[in-house]
N, C-alpha and C positions, 0 to 999 in steps of 0.2 A: 041345841046344835051349835057346834063351833065353826067359826069362819075366820079365815085370815083376811086381812086388809092388804091388797097388793100394792097399795100406794101409800104415800105419806099421810099422816093424820094431821089435819090442820086445826082441828078443834075438838075438845072434849067437853061434852055437855052432861047435864045431870044423869040422863039415862041413855045417852048415845054418843057416837063419835061422828065426825064429819071428816071425810078424806079430802085429798088435795083437789079432787074434781067436783067437790061439793055434794057428794052422795052421803046421806045420813043413814047410820045403822044403829038399831037399838042394840045395847050391850048390857050384860050382867057383870061381866068381868073383863078387864083389859090386862093382857100380858104384854109387856113391853120387852120384846126380845131384840137385842141389838146385834146378835150374832157374835162371831169370833173373828179375829184377825190372825188366824193360825199361820198363814203362809206369807203375810207381809206385816210382821211385827213392827209397831211404831219405833222401837229402839234402832231399827235399821236406817232411819232417817236422822239419827243423832250420833252415831259412832263413826269415827274415821279411822282408817288404817294407816299403815306406815307411809303409803304413797299419797295420803290426803283424801282418798276417795271414800264415800260413805258406804256402809254395808249395802245399803239398797242399790247403790250404783254397781257394786261388785256382783251382787246377786242377780240383778236384772229380772226380778220377778220369780226367780227360783232359788230360794235359800239353800245353801249347802254349808256343811261344817264337818268336822271330824268328831265322831262320837257325840254329835249334837252339842258340843262344848267349845271347841276352838275353831277359829276360821283362819285360814292361811292368809297372811298379809296383815293380820291384826295381832301383833305381839302382845302377850299377856292378857288377851281378852278371854275370859272364861264366862260362859253364859249357861243358864239352866233352861231346860225345856226349849232348846234350840232346835234347828232343823233335824228332821228324821229321828227324833228321840221319843216322840209320843206313841202311845199305843191305845187301842180301844178296849182293853180288858183289865187294866190295873190302875190304881190311884197314881196320880202324877206325884205324890209324895214319895213313892218307892223310887221313881225315876230321879227325882231331885236328890234324894239321899245318896243314890249311887253317884251322881254327878259331884255332889259336895265332897264325897270321899275322894274322888279323882282330883278335884281341884285342891283340896288340902294336901294330898300326896304330891301334886305338882309343885305347890309352893314349897313344901318341905324339901323336894328334890332341888329346887332352885337355891334354897338356902345351903343345903349340903354341898352342892356342886359349885356354889358361889357363882350363880348365874343372874345376870341382869334381866334377861328376857327369854321367853320360849315362844316359838312361832311354828305352828304345825307346818310341815313341809308340804308344798303344793302337790307333789306327786303322791304323797301319802293320802292327803284329802281326796284327790282325784279317784285313786284306786278304790278307797273305802266307799266313796259315793257311787262309783260304778257297781260295786258288789251290792250295795243297798238297793239301787234301782233294779238290778237283775232279779234280786230276791223278791222284790215287790210286785214284779210283773204278773205272776199267776194268783196273787192274793185277792180276796174280795174287795180290798181297798182300791185295786186298779182294774181288775178284770170285769167285764160285763157292761162296760160303757156307762156306768153310773157317774153322775156328777156329784161331787161332794166338796166340802170346804177342806178337805185333806189334799186336793189338787190345787196347785198354784195356778196363776193366770197363764202360764205357758203349758198347762196340762200335766205337769210333772208332780209326782207325790213327794212333796218336800216335808211332809209332817210325820209319817208313821215309821216306827222302827220295825223292820220285817221279821225279826227273830224274837226269841222269848226274853222275858225280863231277867231270867236267870242267866242268859247269854250276856245280856247288857251288863249285869252286875259283874260277871267274870271278866269282860273286856275292860271294865273300868276299875278293876281291883288295884292296878298299879300303872304308872306311866312308863312308857317306853321312850326314853330320851332320844334314841336313834330316830324316832318319827318327827322330831322337831329340830329347827334350826335354832341354835342358841347363841347368846352372846354373853361373855364373862362380865361379872361385876367388876367395877373399878376397884382399885386399891382403897382400903379405908384410910380416911384422913387421920394421921397420927394424933391430932388433937382430940378427935372424937374417940379414937381408941382409949385414950387416957381417961376420958369422961366415963366411958362405959366400963373399963377394966379397972 
């Protein structure tokens, strides 16, 4: 018979565990499940945007991004497996590959257009996330009153991509620079140009 221990384990003995209230339970196997931090990634407490705020301060418990990759106010930030990019039916590698192609295309576009930075426009990110949340409403991830780790502390699904993986790959095939605020790269230093050329 399997049983979960609803409290912290304070001691592991030869054939038992003792929980934080002193209750001893005999065990054959211990599975140490730490869970996931799907909706509050630790990176959010380490990355600051153009205005100096942390991602966690901007998100306020409900992560949002554009295509799970860019966050408005965080120029040149490209993340993988960001908000609303995960799904419950495909390997994360498929998602990461699509994102990496998008990131490479973005960097190539920056080089081609001589741009110093890309920052997804706030209105583009907002409209995209409104569509995502509308599409999620009737899904099994949101409907029925289930509690899951896909829902953030505000009750918003900030994890799941509501459409197909094929749709995601199509959306991430190429970057639309009109969706971004850009800044031009500075003129190259003539001395550097001589070294390179």
